C-alpha positions as CSV (number, residue, x, y, z in Angstrom):
1,X,50.1,26.0,105.8
2,X,52.2,27.4,103.1
3,X,55.3,29.6,103.8
4,X,54.6,33.2,103.0
5,X,57.1,33.7,100.2
6,X,58.9,31.8,97.4
7,X,62.5,32.3,96.2
8,X,64.0,30.8,93.1
9,X,67.4,29.7,91.8
10,X,67.6,30.6,88.1
11,X,69.9,28.3,86.2
12,X,68.4,24.8,85.7
13,X,65.2,26.0,87.5
14,X,63.7,28.9,85.7
15,X,66.1,28.7,82.7
16,X,67.6,25.8,80.8
17,X,71.3,26.6,80.6
18,X,72.6,23.5,78.8
19,X,73.2,25.5,75.6
20,X,74.3,28.7,77.3
21,X,76.3,28.5,80.6
22,X,77.3,24.8,80.0
23,X,78.5,25.7,76.5
24,X,80.3,28.8,77.8
25,X,82.3,26.5,80.2
26,X,83.2,24.2,77.3
27,X,84.2,27.0,74.9
28,X,86.1,28.9,77.6
29,X,88.2,25.9,78.5
30,X,88.9,25.2,74.8
31,X,89.9,28.8,74.2
32,X,92.2,29.0,77.2
33,X,93.9,25.7,76.4
34,X,94.5,26.8,72.8
35,X,96.1,30.0,74.1
36,X,98.3,28.4,76.7
37,X,99.0,24.9,75.3
38,X,97.9,24.7,71.7
39,X,99.8,21.5,71.2
40,X,97.2,19.6,73.3
41,X,94.5,20.0,70.6
42,X,91.7,19.6,73.2
43,X,88.7,20.9,71.3
44,X,86.1,18.8,73.3
45,X,87.7,18.2,76.7
46,X,84.8,19.2,78.8
47,X,81.7,17.0,78.8
48,X,78.3,17.5,80.4
49,X,79.2,14.7,82.8
50,X,82.3,16.6,84.0
51,X,80.3,19.8,84.6
52,X,77.6,17.8,86.5
53,X,80.1,16.0,88.7
54,X,81.7,19.3,89.8
55,X,78.3,20.9,90.5
56,X,77.2,17.9,92.5
57,X,80.1,18.3,94.9
58,X,78.4,21.3,96.4
59,X,81.3,23.7,95.8
60,X,80.9,24.8,92.2
61,X,77.9,27.0,91.8
62,X,80.2,29.5,90.0
63,X,80.8,28.3,86.4
64,X,84.1,30.3,86.1
65,X,85.3,28.3,89.2
66,X,84.4,25.2,87.2
67,X,86.5,26.3,84.3
68,X,89.4,27.1,86.6
69,X,89.3,23.7,88.3
70,X,89.4,21.9,85.0
71,X,92.1,24.0,83.5
72,X,94.4,24.0,86.5
73,X,94.1,20.2,86.9
74,X,94.7,19.5,83.2
75,X,97.5,22.0,82.7
76,X,99.5,21.4,85.8
77,X,99.2,17.6,85.7
78,X,100.4,17.7,82.1
79,X,98.0,15.1,80.9
80,X,98.9,14.5,77.3
81,X,95.9,12.5,76.2
82,X,92.2,13.5,76.2
83,X,90.9,10.4,78.0
84,X,93.6,10.5,80.7
85,X,92.9,14.2,81.2
86,X,89.2,13.5,81.8
87,X,90.1,10.7,84.2
88,X,92.3,13.0,86.2
89,X,89.6,15.6,86.4
90,X,87.2,13.0,87.6
91,X,89.7,11.8,90.2
92,X,90.1,15.3,91.5
93,X,86.3,15.8,91.6
94,X,85.8,12.7,93.8
95,X,88.2,14.0,96.4
96,X,86.5,17.4,96.9
97,X,83.4,16.4,99.1
98,X,81.7,19.7,98.8
99,X,84.8,21.9,98.7
100,X,85.7,24.5,96.1
101,X,88.6,25.8,94.2
102,X,90.9,26.2,97.2
103,X,90.8,22.5,97.7
104,X,91.5,21.8,94.0
105,X,94.9,23.4,94.6
106,X,95.4,21.3,97.7
107,X,94.5,18.1,95.8
108,X,97.1,19.0,93.1
109,X,99.8,19.8,95.7
110,X,99.7,16.1,96.7
111,X,100.3,14.8,93.2
112,X,102.0,17.3,90.9
113,X,104.9,19.7,91.1
114,X,104.4,23.0,93.0
115,X,106.2,24.8,90.1
116,X,103.5,23.7,87.7
117,X,100.7,24.7,89.9
118,X,102.1,28.2,90.5
119,X,103.0,28.6,86.8
120,X,99.4,28.1,85.7
121,X,97.8,29.9,88.6
122,X,99.8,33.0,87.4
123,X,98.7,32.5,83.8
124,X,95.0,32.1,84.7
125,X,95.2,34.9,87.4
126,X,91.9,33.7,89.0
127,X,89.9,34.6,91.0
128,X,90.9,38.1,89.9
129,X,88.1,40.1,88.3
130,X,87.1,40.5,84.7
131,X,89.6,42.7,82.9
132,X,92.5,41.4,85.1
133,X,92.0,37.6,84.8
134,X,92.3,36.1,81.3
135,X,89.9,33.3,82.4
136,X,87.2,35.5,83.9
137,X,87.4,37.9,81.0
138,X,87.1,35.2,78.3
139,X,84.2,33.4,80.0
140,X,82.1,36.6,80.3
141,X,82.9,37.7,76.8
142,X,81.7,34.3,75.4
143,X,78.6,34.2,77.6
144,X,77.5,37.8,77.3
145,X,78.7,38.6,73.8
146,X,80.3,42.0,72.9
147,X,77.4,44.3,73.6
148,X,76.2,42.9,76.9
149,X,79.8,42.4,78.0
150,X,80.5,46.1,77.5
151,X,77.2,47.0,79.3
152,X,78.0,44.7,82.3
153,X,81.7,45.5,82.8
154,X,82.1,48.9,81.1
155,X,85.1,47.6,79.2
156,X,85.4,46.6,75.6
157,X,85.9,42.9,74.7
158,X,89.3,41.7,73.6
159,X,89.0,38.0,72.8
160,X,85.5,37.1,71.5
161,X,83.2,38.9,69.1
162,X,80.7,36.2,68.1
163,X,77.1,35.6,69.1
164,X,76.3,35.7,72.8
165,X,75.7,32.4,74.4
166,X,73.2,34.0,76.8
167,X,70.9,34.0,73.8
168,X,70.8,30.2,74.0
169,X,69.0,30.5,77.4
170,X,65.6,28.7,77.2
171,X,63.0,29.9,79.7
172,X,61.4,27.0,81.6
173,X,58.7,28.6,83.7
174,X,55.4,29.7,82.1
175,X,53.7,33.0,82.6
176,X,50.7,31.1,83.7
177,X,52.7,29.4,86.5
178,X,54.1,32.7,87.7
179,X,50.7,34.2,87.8
180,X,49.3,31.4,89.9
181,X,52.3,31.6,92.3
182,X,52.0,35.3,92.6
183,X,48.4,34.8,93.8
184,X,49.4,32.1,96.2
185,X,52.2,34.2,97.8
186,X,50.6,37.6,97.4
187,X,53.4,38.8,95.1
188,X,56.2,37.7,97.5
189,X,58.4,36.2,94.8
190,X,62.2,36.8,94.4
191,X,65.3,35.2,93.0
192,X,68.7,34.3,94.6
193,X,71.0,33.5,91.7
194,X,74.6,33.2,90.9
195,X,73.9,35.4,87.8
196,X,74.2,39.1,87.5
197,X,71.2,41.4,87.6
198,X,71.7,42.1,83.9
199,X,71.7,38.4,83.0
200,X,68.6,37.7,85.0
201,X,66.6,40.6,83.6
202,X,67.8,39.9,80.0
203,X,66.7,36.2,80.1
204,X,63.6,36.5,82.3
205,X,62.2,39.6,80.6
206,X,58.9,38.0,79.9
207,X,58.1,37.2,83.5
208,X,59.9,40.0,85.4
209,X,56.5,41.6,86.2
210,X,55.9,38.8,88.7
211,X,59.3,39.1,90.5
212,X,60.1,41.6,93.2
213,X,63.4,42.8,91.8
214,X,64.2,44.8,94.9
215,X,64.2,41.6,97.0
216,X,66.4,39.6,94.6
217,X,70.1,38.9,95.2
218,X,72.4,38.6,92.1
219,X,75.6,36.9,93.4
220,X,77.7,37.7,90.4
221,X,77.4,41.3,91.4
222,X,78.3,40.6,95.1
223,X,81.5,39.8,96.9
224,X,82.8,36.3,96.4
225,X,82.4,35.5,100.1
226,X,78.6,35.7,99.6
227,X,78.5,33.0,97.0
228,X,76.4,29.9,97.6
229,X,76.2,28.0,99.9
230,X,76.7,31.2,102.1
231,X,73.2,32.0,103.6
232,X,73.8,35.8,103.2
233,X,71.6,36.0,100.0
234,X,68.7,34.2,101.6
235,X,68.9,36.3,104.7
236,X,68.9,39.5,102.6
237,X,66.1,38.3,100.3
238,X,63.7,37.2,103.1
239,X,64.4,40.5,104.9
240,X,63.4,42.5,101.8
241,X,60.3,40.4,101.3
242,X,59.4,40.9,105.0
243,X,59.1,37.1,105.0
244,X,59.0,34.9,108.1
245,X,59.1,31.6,106.2
246,X,60.1,30.8,102.6
247,X,60.2,28.1,100.0
248,X,63.5,28.0,98.0
249,X,63.4,26.1,94.7
250,X,66.8,24.9,93.5
251,X,68.5,22.1,91.6
252,X,71.9,21.7,93.3
253,X,73.5,20.7,96.5
254,X,74.8,24.3,97.0
255,X,71.1,25.5,97.0
256,X,70.1,23.0,99.6
257,X,73.1,23.6,101.8
258,X,72.4,27.4,101.6
259,X,68.9,26.9,103.0
260,X,70.2,24.7,105.9
261,X,72.8,27.3,106.7
262,X,70.1,30.1,106.6
263,X,68.0,28.2,109.1
264,X,70.9,27.6,111.4
265,X,72.6,31.0,111.2
266,X,69.6,33.4,110.9
267,X,66.8,31.2,112.3
268,X,64.9,31.4,109.1
269,X,62.1,28.9,108.3
270,X,63.1,27.4,105.0
271,X,61.5,24.7,102.9
272,X,63.7,23.4,100.0
273,X,62.0,22.0,96.9
274,X,64.3,20.5,94.2
275,X,63.8,20.3,90.5
276,X,65.6,17.7,88.3
277,X,64.5,17.6,84.6
278,X,67.2,19.9,83.3
279,X,70.1,18.4,85.1
280,X,72.6,16.1,83.3
281,X,71.6,13.1,85.4
282,X,68.1,13.5,86.8
283,X,68.2,10.3,88.9
284,X,71.5,11.3,90.5
285,X,70.1,14.8,91.2
286,X,67.0,13.3,92.9
287,X,69.1,11.0,95.0
288,X,71.5,13.7,96.0
289,X,68.9,16.2,97.1
290,X,66.5,13.8,98.8
291,X,69.3,12.1,100.8
292,X,70.4,15.5,102.0
293,X,67.0,16.7,103.1
294,X,64.9,18.1,100.3
295,X,61.3,18.4,101.4
296,X,60.0,17.6,97.9
297,X,61.2,17.0,94.4
298,X,59.4,18.1,91.2
299,X,60.2,17.5,87.5
300,X,59.9,21.2,86.6
301,X,58.8,24.5,88.3
302,X,55.6,24.3,86.3
303,X,54.3,21.6,88.7
304,X,54.5,24.0,91.7
305,X,51.0,25.6,91.7
306,X,49.2,22.2,91.7
307,X,51.5,20.8,94.4
308,X,51.3,23.9,96.6
309,X,47.5,24.2,96.2
310,X,47.2,20.7,97.6
311,X,49.4,21.5,100.5
312,X,47.5,24.7,101.3
313,X,44.2,23.0,101.3
314,X,45.5,20.1,103.4
315,X,44.9,17.4,100.7
């Protein structure tokens, strides 16, 4: 028997973000480095591989956290060459084991001067909010663009006035898929995403009619303590859906850990299904999610109706 509801992650699952969020990370790091240490000339420091490695640790669902980790490591370690800087970021990533930005600082404390760490922490002023933190402000200005940034934060942009990278979002899921899933789950469809409500509604406008917006949780608009892999969002979403059992479709270790914590803490019945086509390293994503307990893996969300119909009919 199928669970009675389905909940989606957005980035990499419903939307291809390789030219939006991923590019926002790259451009933000480049901008900040040019502001703080222009002598480095790092115009292409961040690669898709670096972003993927950080996300695969299970502690970097928030893309501004990813920027912060890279910047703090590179700046405080004073890596003068691009290749060496990338190697040092990779060394830091391998030491995290699912832990987030707090442990980046602990890693650095073991190998660079405390003076350097504190100096660049002050300059980045993160995780302070947009408007207070240079890093958080630049990232959102680049991602949202001037008009949406003003709409989201109620303050005018100061650093970036170009085209919004959110316009590079490419929707993955088809309306036909959403229609079939809506029938299968009697309309019990929601989203638990690290995005803001504004960003989700903007990029998923063509399929919003199939999503129960009142049962969605947009973690950018919530307190940081509720970020993935905290099970808070799943608990809230299933409660609003009046759901006793749910499928969660995600593409990261944070997503999977969140479902496990929701089962343990709130006694929810969760089934995790992973997607992999839009990840940097699909084979690595499959291995990571399967070895950590994913119930099934699919190439894209558009395979869901056929797979779930077979489950529902016992085939």
